[in-house]
N, C-alpha and C positions, 0 to 999 in steps of 0.2 A: 576703639571699640570694645565693648564688653558683650561676651557671649557666655549664656549660662545653658548647659545641657543637663537635661532632666532624664533620668534612666533609671532602670531598675537593677543594673549590675555594671560593675566595671571590674576589669582583670587588674591585678589577680586577687582582689579582696572579696570579691563576690561574683560567682561566675556559673552560669549553666550552659553558655554556648558562645556562639560568636560575636553576639552584641556586647559582650563584655570586653572583648579584645577591641572592638571599634571604640568603645569609650576609653580604653587606655590609649589608643593611638591617635584619634583624630584631634581630641583636644590638646594633646601635647604637641602636635603638629602645628595646630593653629596658634598655639602660644610662641612657637619657633618662628612664625610669621609676624609677631608682635601683637596679637591680640589677646586682650585680657581675658581669660577663659577660667571657668570654673564648672565643676560636676556636682550635681546632687543626686544622691541615692540613697535608700533607707539604710540603717545601721542593723544589720541582721547580726543574730547570734553568730559569733566566732570572727566577725569583721575585727574588733579591737586586738584580738590575738594575732590576725595575719598583718595587721599594720605594725604591731610590736616586733613581730618577727623580721620584719622588712626594716626595721629601725626608722620607722617613722612614728612621730610622736601625734598622738589624737588628743586635740585641746579640750578644754572644758565647754559644756554645752551653753548656748545662747538661748535662752527660753524664747519660744514663739507660741501664739495661741493658735489652736486648729479648731475652727468651729466649722462643722459639716452638718449642715441640717439638724438633725437629732443628736449628733455627737458632739461632745467636749472633749478634747484631747490635750493631755498633758505631753508636750513635746519640747525638743530643743535641737539645734543644729550644732554639730560638734565639726571642727575643722581639721583638717590635715593637709600638709604640703607636700606634694608628690610632684617632684622636679619643678616645672614652671605652671603647673595647674593647681589650684586650689580645690580641694574636694570637700563637699559639705555632706555629712552623713546625718540623715534625720534620725535623731534617737527618740524613738516612741515605743518603749519595751512592750506595751499591750498588743502593738502590731506586728513587730518585727523580731523580738527576742524570743524566737520559737524553735523547737526540735524540728528536723526535716529539712526539706529542699527550700529553694528561695520562694516558690510559688503554692508548695503544697507540703503535705506530710511526707511525699515521697515523690519522686520525678514525674510519675505519671497520674498524680492526683492534684488537686487544687483546694486551697483554703477556702471555706465558704465565705469568708469576709473580705476577699480580694478587692472587690469593688470598694471597701472602705480603706484598705491599705494603700491602694494606689490613687484613690482621690484625695488621701492626705497627702501623698507626695506631690500631687499636683497643686493642693492649696498652698503647701509650704514653699513651693517654688516663688510665691509672690513676696515673701519675706526673704528667701535664701539670696537674691541678687543684691540686696543692700548689705547682707552680712558677708557674703563671699566676694563680692565686687566693688563694694563701696558706693554702689548706686544702682539705678533701674538699669537692667540689661536692655541693650541695644537690640540683641537678639535672644529669642528664647527658643532654644532648639531642643525638641522634643523627639524622643526615640520610642518608637513601638506603641502599643495600646497602654502600657505603663505609664508613659508620659503624657498620654493624650488628655488626662482630665485637666493638665495645668491649663490647656487653651480654653477650657471652660471657665475656670475661675479668672484667668488673666482677663478674658473677653468681659465677665459679669464685673470685674473690679475697674474696668476701663483702662487697664494698664497699657502703656505707650510701646511696649516691646514689640517688634516684628516676631512673627512665629513661624518657624520652620519646623515642619513636622517630617521625621524620616521613617519609611515603612522598611523595616529589615525582613520581614516575612509578613505578607498579607493574610495567610492562613490564620494568625492568631490577632483577633480583632477586638477582644476584651468586651464580651457579651455578656450582659446582664439582664434581669427581668425589669421591667419599666418600673417596678415599684420602689425601686432603689433611688429613683428621681426625688422623691419627697425626703427620703433617708438622709440623701447627700445635700440637701438644699439646692438642687437644679431646677430652675423654673420650667415649667411645661412648654412654654413658648419656644425651647430649643428643640422640643421633641417632635420634628418634622422630618420628613424624607430627605430633604436637602441639607439637615444639620445632623442631629445625633439619633435619629430614631432607625433601627435596623429591624424590619420585619416584626415590629411592635415589641421591640427590645432596645436596651440601651447599648451602644457600642463606644467604648471609650477611643478606638483607633479612629472610627468615623469622626468623632467629635473633633480630635486633633486635626484630622484633614480638613474638615468643613470650615474650621475657624483659623486655620493656619493662612499666611500670606503666600506660601509655597510648599508643595509636598516633594519630598525627594525620595528616592530609593536607590538601591546600593549597586545597580548596574543599569547601563542605557538599555540594554535587552530586556531585563525584567521590567523596566519602565513602560515598555511598549507591551509586554505580555499581560500585565494586569490590567491594560485597557480592554481585554477580550474576555467573552464568557468562559473560555477553558481556564484561565487562571485569575480571573478577577475575583474570585471568592464573593460573588454577588453584589460586588461593588462597582463592577466596570462601568456600568452606566453612571453611578454617582460620580466616579472618577473622570469620566468623559466630560460631564455636564455641570457638575458642581464644584470641583476643586479647580482652583484658578491657574494652577500650573504644576506639571509632575516632571521632575527632573531626574535623571539617573546619573549617579556618580560612583564609579567603582571604589570598593574598599581597598584600603592598603594593609600592610603588616609593618610590624617592628623588625625593621632589617638589621638592626643592631643584636636585639634578643634572638633573632632567627638567623644565624649566620654560622655555617659549617665551618668555617675558618677558626671559630673561636667558641664553639659551643662545648660546654664542659660534659654534656651528656653522651658525647660521642667517643668511641674508643680511639679515633684518629681524625685529625683535622684535614680539611681540603677545601678546594677553591675552584672557581672556572678555570683559573691559570694552571693549577697543579691539582689534578683529579686522583692522584695516587691514594690518597686516603679514602676515597670512595669504595676501592675495592676492599679495603680493611674493615670498613663498616659493613659492607656487604657480607663478607665471610663471617665476622663475629655475630651479626644478627642472625644468620642461618644456624650457625652453632648454638646460640642461646635458645632459639625455638626449636631445636631438634630436627631441623630440616635438611636432608641430603641435598646439595647443590653443586652441580658441576658448573664449569666455565660457560657454556652454551645454553644454560637454562636460566632465564631470566626470573628475578624475584620480583613478585607483584604486590604492592602493598595496598591496603584499605583500611583507612582510619575514619569511622563514621559512627553517628548514632544509627542505631538498627531499627529503621523505620522504613515504611512504604515509601515516603517522600524521597529519601535517599538511595531508593533502588537495591537494597541490601537483598532482597529476594533474587534479583537478577544475577548478582554475584553468585548466590547460593546455586542458581540454576546452571552457570557454567562450570563448576566445580568438577563435574565428570570430564570436561574437556581439556582439563589441565595436562592429563596424562598425554593426550593427544598433541597438545601444544608444546610439550616438554618444557613446563613452567612449574614455578612454585607460588603459594600465595601465603600471604599473611594477613590476618583481620583482627584490628582491634576496635572495640565497641561495645555498648550496650542498648538496651531499648526494649523492642517488644519482646516478651517472653517466647512467643512463637518463634522469632527469628533467633533468639538466643539459643533454643533448644535445638533448633536446626542446625545452627553452625557448629554447636558442640557434636552433635552426631555426625557431620561432614568431617569434622576433625578427627574423630574417631575412627571413621570408615576409610578416610583418605589420608591417613596419617603422614604417608610418605610426601605427600603434595601440599598438605594445608595445615598451617598453624594457626589456632583461634585463642585469643585472649579477651574474656568478657570482663568489661569495666572499662576505667581509663587509668592510664598511667603516663604522666606528661613526659617523663624521661624515655619511657619505651616509644612513645609516639615520635620523639625526635630520632631515635636510633632506626626506627621503621622508615621516616622520611629519608634518611642519609643511607640506609642500606638497601633500599628498593631500587629496582632498575626502572620500574614501570609503576604508576600510581593511578588506580581506577576509581572513577566518581561517576557512576552511572545514574546521577539523581533525576528523578522525574521532573523535579522544578527545583531551581536553585538562584535564589535571588541575587548573591554574589557567590559565597563559597570561599573560604580560606583555605581549605585543605590543597587545592590545585596551587595556590601562591606559595605555600611550605613547600610542597612537593618540588616545585618548579627550583625554588631557591636551593634545595639540597640536591639537584641533579636527579629527581625522580622525574621521568617523562610521563606527563599525565594524558590519561585516556578517559575521555568524558564525554556525556551526553550534552549536544551542542543547544544548550538553553541556558537563559538568564546570563549570570556572571560568568558562567563556564565559557559560554560563546565569547564572551568579549575579553576575556583573558588568554585563552589557549587559542593559538594560531595554528590552522593546519592548512596550508595551501597546497597539499598533495604530496606523495612521496618523492618526486623529483625535486620540488622546492626546498622540502624539508631536509635534503641530502645537501643542499646549498646552504644551510642555515638561516632560511627564511621563514621558519616555523618553530613553535616551541611545544608542539604535542599532537595528539591525535584525537579527532571528534569523531562521533557517529551521531545520525540524524534521528533515530527513533528509540524509545526507552523499552526496548525488548531484550531478551535474553540472547535471541538471534544476532542481534545487531551488536550487542556487546562482545559476544565470542568472535564476530567477524572483525571487529576493532582490535581486539586482543591478538587475534591471529596477525593481523597486520603489525600490530606493535612488536610482537615476537619476531617476526621476519627482520624488521628494522634492527632490533636488539643484536640480532645475530650478524649484520654487518658492522663490525666494530668501528670502522671509519665514520660511517653514518651516524651511528649512536652517539660518537662522542661530539660530532657536530651539532646534533639536536640537543643533546645535553648541556654543551656550553651556550647554545641560544637560549634554552629554558633559563638557566641560571643567569644569564645577562639581562633577563627582563627586569625593569624597574617597578619592583611592586611595593615600593615605601610609600608612606603617606603623603609625601611631599607634594606630588601632582594632584592629589585627591584634595587636599587641604587648600591648595590654590584656587580650584574649582568651587569649594565651599566659600572661600573667601570673595571670590568674585561675586558668587551668589547673593551673599550678605550685602555687598556694596551696592549690586544692582537694585536690591529691595530698599536700601536706604538712600538710593538716588544720589 
């Protein structure tokens, strides 16, 4: 079976979020099951240097013609072998060789021609299968709105590939003015409410879903939530009636790269069997951050984009409660300027209880996962989430809002069952600062019973968060489509 993944990013070469981690993990896991697998992404500025730093050769370009309506683009696909997965990088300097972030001049802005940039990626997928896989893909697996245009061009070309479109976050729908239809060579016959039209605009994600054989998303709970008006982003009716099938499959993580027993970023190694190094990581992290920390005071970690979706305002709300709880907090992240300023102020006013680092540092993130006793994720919605998976892997007990993938991956059967090792963390039902404060109060009490906290920690670390099970589910899905 040949499978081509089309996406906008892949770790560690081009990354803005968890999507890149999925594109690094899922294709590799599928290849481990004997699937001939390739990934197609743009060749952004800086990617060749990152490949070279990793010791991976980037081959010469295979020229392809990209005709998109009024656009005639000079492009090529350049190959790189990453483990068992062949990576194709779409080399089109006019579209991708730019200063700034992947999608705009900075993280909170977008390039004005993103419709052209990702339509070109979709059109290139038609040629990429032959170049990367040696034949027409059996499955064209598209990711988020940036991959959605591939479904349009594949259907227009009469491609025989089965199409799977995965929603990583429905809030990002790839919406553009309908005037770009003619510019991109998309026929108006597709501009209907049951295909690619979205409130008199064009949506690349809706196109990918409407033209797919099956839609997937990254957890079973999120698959149910997006069928409701509350979480459907004005697509819930379309998803219920016009999409053939919606399946939820939880993401995994790279359990080799994320292993506290061998992670070089940590001051001490530890495992579920031998937790002694966890205490060393905790003490070193507190020292590094300048936080006084007694044995009975839990250290709560938060690593997140500072956005409304992630509930970082709720974390800020509960900071004054930390003294009463007898807990310390470390926050690593960046995002909305208002939240960044608020956390800087909190770190100054509550400097004995809060340490804040604005930005992102991969090694520091690993030290926070390893050194934290608890890990808070109060997301208002969370399609899957990776932070809770990393936290459990590193023995930080998650405290999460019971929504989406957080509900599916963190098991909270109640305190008595947690004490028996039958759960992996603490969940709360409402995305409010009061609910978060009450959940943290419960978590702090759990932490102070050292026998119980060790049982829960070991249970969390024992959870299988690898890509193996998820890849098997995707493989079963591909085979069911192929008959």
